[in-house]
C-alpha positions in Angstrom: -29.9 6.8 5.0 -29.5 4.7 8.2 -28.2 1.3 7.9 -28.0 0.0 11.6 -25.4 2.4 12.2 -25.7 4.7 15.7 -22.3 4.5 16.9 -20.8 4.2 20.3 -18.9 6.9 22.5 -18.7 7.8 26.0 -18.4 11.4 25.2 -21.3 13.7 25.2 -23.1 14.5 21.9 -23.1 18.1 20.6 -25.4 20.6 21.4 -27.0 22.2 18.6 -27.8 26.1 18.1 -31.4 27.1 18.3 -33.2 26.4 15.3 -33.7 29.8 13.9 -29.9 30.4 14.5 -28.9 27.2 12.6 -31.1 28.1 9.8 -29.8 31.6 9.9 -26.3 30.2 9.9 -27.1 28.1 6.9 -28.4 31.0 4.9 -25.6 33.4 5.8 -23.3 30.9 4.6 -24.9 30.7 1.3 -25.4 34.5 1.0 -21.5 34.7 1.9 -20.8 32.2 -1.1 -22.8 34.2 -3.2 -21.2 37.7 -2.5 -17.7 36.1 -2.9 -18.7 34.7 -6.3 -19.7 38.1 -7.5 -16.4 39.3 -6.8 -15.1 36.9 -9.3 -15.5 36.6 -13.0 -18.3 34.3 -13.4 -16.5 31.7 -15.4 -13.8 31.4 -12.8 -16.6 31.2 -10.1 -18.3 28.4 -12.0 -15.2 26.7 -12.5 -14.5 26.4 -8.9 -18.0 24.7 -8.7 -17.0 22.5 -11.7 -14.0 21.3 -9.9 -15.4 20.6 -6.7 -15.5 16.9 -7.2 -11.8 16.8 -6.6 -12.3 18.4 -3.4 -14.5 15.2 -2.4 -12.1 13.0 -3.8 -9.2 14.4 -2.0 -11.2 14.4 1.4 -11.8 10.7 0.6 -8.2 10.0 0.4 -7.6 12.0 3.9 -10.0 9.9 5.4 -9.0 6.6 3.9 -5.2 7.4 4.7 -6.4 8.5 8.3 -4.2 11.5 8.0 -5.9 13.6 10.6 -5.4 10.9 13.0 -1.6 10.9 12.3 -1.5 14.7 12.8 -3.3 14.2 16.1 -0.1 13.8 17.9 1.3 17.2 16.4 3.1 18.5 13.3 4.4 16.3 10.6 6.6 16.9 7.4 5.3 15.6 4.3 8.1 12.7 4.3 7.1 11.6 7.8 3.4 11.6 7.0 3.9 9.7 3.9 5.6 7.0 5.9 2.9 6.9 8.4 0.3 6.6 5.8 2.0 4.5 3.3 1.6 7.1 0.6 3.7 8.4 -1.9 5.3 11.4 -0.6 5.2 13.7 -3.5 1.4 12.5 -4.5 0.6 13.3 -0.7 2.3 16.6 -0.6 0.2 17.6 -3.5 -3.1 16.4 -2.3 -2.6 18.0 1.3 -1.8 21.4 -0.4 -4.8 21.4 -2.6 -6.9 20.5 0.9 -5.1 23.3 2.4 -6.2 25.6 -0.4 -10.0 24.6 0.6 -9.3 25.4 4.3 -8.9 21.8 5.3 -5.5 20.9 7.4 -2.9 23.7 7.5 0.9 24.3 7.5 2.6 25.6 10.7 5.4 28.2 10.8 8.2 25.6 9.5 5.9 24.0 6.7 4.7 21.3 8.4 1.5 19.6 8.2 -1.1 20.2 11.0 -4.6 19.8 11.8 -7.2 22.8 11.9 -10.6 23.2 12.8 -12.0 21.3 9.8 -9.5 18.4 9.6 -10.0 17.9 13.5 -13.3 16.4 12.4 -11.7 14.0 10.1 -10.3 12.3 13.2 -11.6 8.5 13.8 -13.1 8.1 17.3 -14.6 11.5 18.0 -18.1 12.2 18.4 -19.7 13.1 15.0 -16.6 12.2 13.2 -16.5 13.0 9.5 -14.0 10.5 8.4 -16.4 7.9 7.6 -18.6 10.4 5.8 -15.7 11.5 3.6 -14.7 8.0 2.6 -18.1 7.0 1.9 -19.0 9.8 -0.6 -15.7 9.4 -2.5 -15.9 5.5 -2.7 -15.7 3.9 -6.1 -19.2 2.5 -5.5 -20.7 5.8 -5.1 -18.6 7.7 -7.4 -19.3 4.9 -10.3 -23.1 5.6 -9.5 -22.7 9.4 -10.2 -20.7 9.0 -13.2 -23.7 7.6 -14.9 -26.1 10.3 -13.9 -26.7 11.0 -17.7 -28.7 8.2 -18.0 -30.6 8.8 -14.9 -31.6 12.2 -16.6 -32.8 10.2 -19.2 -34.6 7.6 -17.4 -35.4 8.9 -13.7 -34.0 5.3 -12.6 -31.5 5.1 -9.5 -28.1 5.2 -10.7 -26.6 2.7 -8.0 -29.2 0.1 -9.2 -28.2 0.2 -13.0 -24.5 0.5 -12.5 -24.1 -2.3 -10.1 -26.7 -4.4 -10.9 -28.2 -4.4 -7.2 -29.7 -1.9 -4.5 -26.8 -0.3 -2.5 -28.6 -2.3 0.7 -27.5 -5.6 -1.4 -24.0 -4.2 -2.4 -23.2 -3.2 1.3 -24.3 -6.9 2.5 -21.9 -8.0 -0.2 -19.3 -5.6 0.5 -19.1 -5.3 4.5 -16.1 -3.0 4.7 -18.1 -0.5 2.5 -21.2 -1.1 4.5 -19.3 -0.6 7.7 -18.1 3.0 6.2 -21.6 3.8 5.3 -22.8 2.7 8.7 -20.4 5.0 10.4 -20.9 7.8 8.2 -24.7 7.6 9.0 -23.6 7.3 12.7 -21.9 10.6 12.3 -25.1 12.5 11.0 -27.3 10.8 13.8 -24.8 12.0 16.5 -24.9 15.5 14.9 -28.8 15.7 15.2 -29.6 13.7 18.1 -29.5 16.4 20.8 -31.3 18.7 18.3 -34.5 16.3 18.0 -34.3 15.2 21.5 -34.9 19.0 22.9 -36.8 20.1 19.7 -40.0 17.8 20.8 -41.8 17.3 23.7 -41.2 13.6 24.3 -42.0 13.9 27.8 -45.8 13.8 26.9 -45.5 9.9 26.0 -44.5 7.0 28.1 -43.2 4.7 25.5 -40.8 5.8 22.6 -40.3 3.2 19.9 -37.2 4.0 17.4 -37.9 2.0 14.1 -34.8 1.0 12.4 -32.9 2.6 15.4 -29.7 1.2 15.0 -27.9 0.9 18.1 -29.8 3.5 19.9 -27.8 6.9 19.6 -31.1 8.9 18.9 -33.4 6.9 21.4 -30.6 7.1 24.2 -30.4 10.9 23.9 -34.2 11.2 24.1 -34.3 9.0 26.9 -31.4 11.0 28.7 -33.3 14.2 28.0 -36.7 13.1 29.1 -36.5 10.7 32.2 -40.1 10.1 32.5 -39.9 8.0 28.9 -39.0 4.5 28.5 -37.6 3.4 25.0 -38.2 0.3 22.5 -35.7 -0.2 20.2 -36.6 -1.9 16.6 -34.1 -3.3 14.3 -32.4 -6.8 12.9 -31.4 -8.7 15.9 -27.7 -8.7 14.9 -27.8 -4.8 15.4 -29.9 -4.9 18.5 -26.7 -7.2 19.8 -24.3 -4.3 19.1 -26.7 -1.8 20.8 -26.7 -3.5 24.1 -23.2 -2.0 25.3 -23.9 1.4 23.8 -27.1 1.8 25.8 -25.4 0.6 29.2 -22.8 3.3 28.5 -25.3 5.9 28.0 -27.0 4.6 31.0 -30.5 4.1 29.7 -30.3 0.0 29.1 -33.0 -0.7 31.8 -35.2 1.5 30.1 -35.0 -0.2 26.6 -36.9 -3.2 25.2 -35.0 -4.5 22.3 -37.3 -5.8 19.5 -35.9 -7.6 16.5 -38.0 -7.5 13.2 -38.0 -5.7 9.7 -40.2 -2.7 9.1 -41.5 -4.3 5.9 -43.0 -7.2 7.8 -44.2 -5.5 10.9 -43.8 -3.2 13.9 -43.8 -3.8 17.6 -46.8 -3.0 19.5 -47.3 -1.1 22.8 -45.5 2.3 22.1 -47.0 5.9 22.6 -44.9 7.5 20.1 -43.0 5.8 17.2 -40.5 7.7 15.5 -38.2 7.3 12.2 -35.3 9.5 11.3 -34.1 9.5 7.7 -35.8 6.1 7.2 -38.5 7.1 4.5 -36.2 9.0 2.3 -34.4 5.6 1.3 -37.4 4.5 -0.2 -40.2 5.0 -3.2 -43.6 6.0 -2.2 -44.6 2.3 -2.6 -42.4 0.8 -0.2 -42.6 3.8 2.3 -46.5 3.1 2.4 -45.8 -0.5 3.2 -43.5 0.7 6.1 -46.3 3.1 7.3 -49.0 0.6 7.1 -47.1 -1.6 9.2 -46.5 0.9 11.9 -49.9 1.7 11.7 -51.2 -1.8 12.0 -49.1 -2.0 15.2 -50.3 1.5 16.8 -53.5 2.4 18.9 -55.7 4.9 18.1 -54.4 8.3 19.1 -50.8 7.2 19.2 -48.4 9.4 17.6 -45.8 9.2 14.8 -42.8 11.1 14.4 -40.7 11.5 11.1 -37.4 13.1 11.3 -36.5 14.3 7.9 -34.9 17.0 5.5 -38.0 18.6 3.9 -37.5 19.9 0.6 -40.1 21.7 -1.2 -40.6 22.9 -4.8 -38.5 26.2 -4.4 -36.3 25.0 -1.6 -32.8 26.2 -1.9 -31.5 26.0 1.6 -28.6 23.5 1.9 -28.4 20.5 2.2 -31.7 19.3 1.6 -31.7 19.6 -2.5 -28.4 17.9 -2.6 -29.4 15.4 -0.4 -32.6 14.6 -2.7 -30.2 14.2 -5.9 -28.0 11.5 -3.8 -30.7 9.7 -2.8 -32.1 9.3 -6.8 -28.5 8.4 -7.4 -27.4 6.1 -4.8 -30.8 4.3 -3.1 -33.4 2.3 -4.4 -36.1 5.0 -5.5 -35.3 7.3 -2.3 -36.3 10.7 -2.4 -36.6 13.7 -0.1 -40.1 14.9 0.3 -42.3 17.9 0.9 -44.5 18.5 3.9 -47.4 18.2 1.5 -45.8 14.7 0.1 -45.6 13.4 3.6 -49.0 14.3 4.5 -50.1 12.5 1.3 -48.3 9.1 2.6 -49.5 9.6 5.9 -53.2 10.2 5.2 -53.3 7.1 3.1 -52.1 4.8 5.9 -54.3 6.0 8.5 -52.7 8.9 10.1 -53.6 12.4 10.4 -50.7 15.0 10.0 -50.7 17.2 13.0 -47.8 19.2 13.0 -44.5 20.1 11.6 -41.6 21.1 14.3 -38.6 22.8 12.5 -35.3 21.4 14.1 -32.3 23.3 12.9 -31.9 21.9 9.4 -34.2 18.7 9.9 -37.8 18.9 10.6 -40.0 16.6 12.6 -43.4 15.7 10.8 -45.8 14.7 13.7 -48.9 12.6 13.0 -51.7 10.6 14.6 -53.0 7.1 14.4 -56.6 7.5 13.8 
């Protein structure tokens, strides 16, 4: 899910490990969890999973009250932290102690609260900050949608639309504060993967690269910084492109990017050699995904390429985070879903593309096709 979201920072984006190492790391993590579970009674191991929702809510609270920001200056007692955050001292202490039991935050030698490796990522204003992500997943509107999952299981209908009477996109438009938090969360995900994508595919073979619904340009600017021979085209709503200008200047690519306003439900800009979309089609059902792809194909010359950056989920995929993202799409978007390589191939062939190759890129994959 991207909603005009790519954030701004003068710092370099994180460098990702090679794809094979990243995927091996995810598998090793899951295997370690399974091994730890086997050392526990089955009932207790399952209880920990049942209660996992509370961790999401506690992280939401830590993000909302900017606890990691307050601890960035140094250790704080519970009383000091309560004053800084405006929280009840007893309630905050108990919440922090629970998070520490999950490995987020820590006690120092004197019992004061301090940041640790995980809580550092909850700070504001850092590259790939997880503060907005934690805030979004624990937000009231998202939790209310998930609370109605029983009905989604019966009907297959999106939870968010049913509970709130509108799509998440309309909701964010009417609740701009939540929309801003969601945008920040999606920014973080883009910042985490931009380096992987820019180095995981040979963008240099294409002259002009167009990022469809590319937000402020985090991914596109990283591609252009990595591949100096390319020019860029950024396609999004007009007000988003206004916000993109200072970011593109900061990244040193402003003079190499043409900004084009519009909606992919109506058209796409002409003139690019490669069109790319990151986490866009997973927001939409097949019918609207076909509309988006047809509009892009209409703008493309035969032989131009399309690149879809998505988490592929096959029938028996169990590697995180794909399957969980898929269920979140079911609950929180207007008919969205994660798709398999075959399902993307079917959408592409129906809209005038020939699938070429799928490029693994850490946890995400790049599905490449050519306009025919």
